N, C-alpha and C positions, 0 to 999 in steps of 0.2 A: 450499645456501646457508641460513644460520641467519636466519630471518625475524624472530626476536625482536630482532636487532640493527638491522635496517633498519626505519625507520618508514614507514608508508603516507603517501602525500602528502596534504596538506590541500587542500581546495577548496570548491566551491560547491553540491554536492547536499546538501539538507537531509534529515536523518533525522527521520521523524515517526511518531507513533502517531495513527491516525484511527479514530474510532468512527463507523459509518455504518449507516443503516437500509436493510435489504434487503427485497426482495419474495420471496415464496415460495408454493409450492403447498400448501394446507392438506390436500387430499385428492386421491387419484387415482380415487375412486369416485363414482358418480352419487349425488347427495343431493337431498333435497327442499329446494327453495329456502326454504320456510317454516321449516325446521329448521336452516338454516345460521347459524353464529355468527361474529361478528367476532373473529379471533384477536388475540393480543398482538403488539406490535411485535417485529420481529426486529432486534436490534442486533448488528452484527458489529464486530470490531476487526482492524485490519491495521497492520503496521509495515513501513516501507520508506523508501527514498530517493525524493524527488520528482524525477522525470526531466523531465516536461513538465507544463505547466499552462495551461489556457485559461480563458475566462470561465465555461464550463460544466462542465469536467472536470479531474480531477487524475490523473496517471499515476505510480504508484509501483512500485518493484521492491525485493524483499527480499534478492536475491542479486546480488553484483557480483564478477566474477572479476578476477584479475591486479592486485590493488591495490598491489603493490610495484613494478610497472613504471612508471617515471617518464615513459615516452614514450607509453603507451597505457593508457586506463582498462580496456580489456577489454570484456567483455560482461555483460549482465544477464539474469536468469532469473526467471520468475514475475511478469511484469508484470500490473498490475491497474489498470483504469480505473474511478474512482469518480466518479459525478456529484456535483458540488458541492451540488446540492439535497438529496442524501441524507446529507450529512455532519452529524453531531450534535455532534461535538467533535473538535478537532485540536490536538495538542500537539507542539511541537518537542522532540526528545530529544537529550541530550548523547551524543556518540560521535564516531566517525570521520566526517569529511566528505570528499567526493571532488569532483573536477572532471570535467565531461563532455567 
């Protein structure tokens, strides 16, 4: 089947780019507390479709299968839950939208 002729179905999952602050381990070695420094913020960026959202978290997935099947959305891969308190910036992206 030539998928360039068939259009993916439109729907309600929003495609977003999210910048978010992550925590990380500065060192795996023992250090003198008096010599520890405060590291820079670690800002990450993720792109995906919003699948679920609560008051505290947002769940996005970057991969969705079977987008040309009008009867079933298929499955998602690579789900990521981001605490809303960690979100620095969120932008809606233009692109294909899907229904769940």
